[in-house]
Structures are given as C-alpha cells and as structure tokens.
N, C-alpha and C positions, 0 to 999 in steps of 0.2 A: 637313661637307657638308650641304646643305639638301635635305630630302625632302618629298614630299607623299603622304599616304595617302588613298586613296579607298575608303571603306567604303560600298558600295552596299546599298540596302535598309534603311538605318538611318533612323528617324524618317519613314517613308513610310506614309501611310494609317493613322496611329495605331498601327502595329506596330513592333516592335523599337525602342521608344523608349529613348533614352539622353540624359541631359543632357550638354551640351557640356562643362560643368565636370567631370563625371565622366570623360568621354572624355579630356580634357586631363590629369587626374590619373592616369589609367591609363597614358598615354604618358610622363608624368614619372616614374612608378614604374618604367618600363622603362629609366630613365636617359637619356632623350632630353632635349635642351635646347631652349629657346626655343619651347616647344610652343604653338601657336595653332590654334584651330578656325575654320572658315569657316561663318558663320551656323549654322543648325541642320541641317546637311547630312550630317554624318559625315565630312567632309573635314578632315584635320588636317595642318598644316605643322609640321615639327620639324627639329632638327639632331642629327646624330650623326657619329661618325667614318665615313669611307667604308667600306662593307661590301657584301656580295653582296645585291642587291635581293631575290632570292627568299628568302634566309634572314631578311632583315629583315621581309618580308611575313609569313613563317611565324610569326615571334616575335610580331608584333602580332596576327595572326589567332588564335593560341593564347590570348593574353591576353584578347581579346574574348570568345572562347568560354567560357573559365574564368569570366568575369564574367557570363555568361548572355546574351550578345548574339550574334546570328547574322547575318552579312552575306551577301547574295545573291552578291556578287562582291567580291573584294578585290584592290586593286592598290596598289603602292607604287613611286613613281617618283622618281628623282634629279632635282634641279633642274639645268638646263643653263645657266642665266643667273644672274648675280649679283643681279639685281633681282627675282627670282622671288618673287611673293607679298608684296612689300613694301608 
C-alpha cells in the first residue's frame, strides 16, 4: 500500500532542519519501501503493508522525535489511487 506522510513544521523558517536524505534513511530504517521525499518539505511517500493509519503515524512520529526532530503536526494518509505521487 502506498502512503504519504506530512511532517508539518519541518524545514520552515530555518527551524527543525532535516536533510531529505536523512529523512528518507529514517523511513527506510523503519522497513518502508520505495521511500521518496518531496522537495525540502518534510513530505514523504513510501510503501508498506496495509496497516492502521494511526499506528503508522505514531511509529513515524516516535522515530522523528528520537532523532531530535519535532513536527508541529503529523499526518499519514493512505493513497486511494494507483497513480498517487508518480
């Protein structure tokens, strides 16, 4: 299943800076596949088996906090179309 994670407040106004390479590596370390970031926004597209969206978001949020990054708001949404973010 394809998902998109929106990490709000990342790389905004010179605060909560994170390199997208680092963010992609973080998602890959969580065993997500086909991890891609969208510009320098903190938005990440990835694939994993279908799971509960809230549990998925909590797992990612924990990983970002452990790594020292704090998102103002965090959402993780399942893609509903086959051509999402292609």
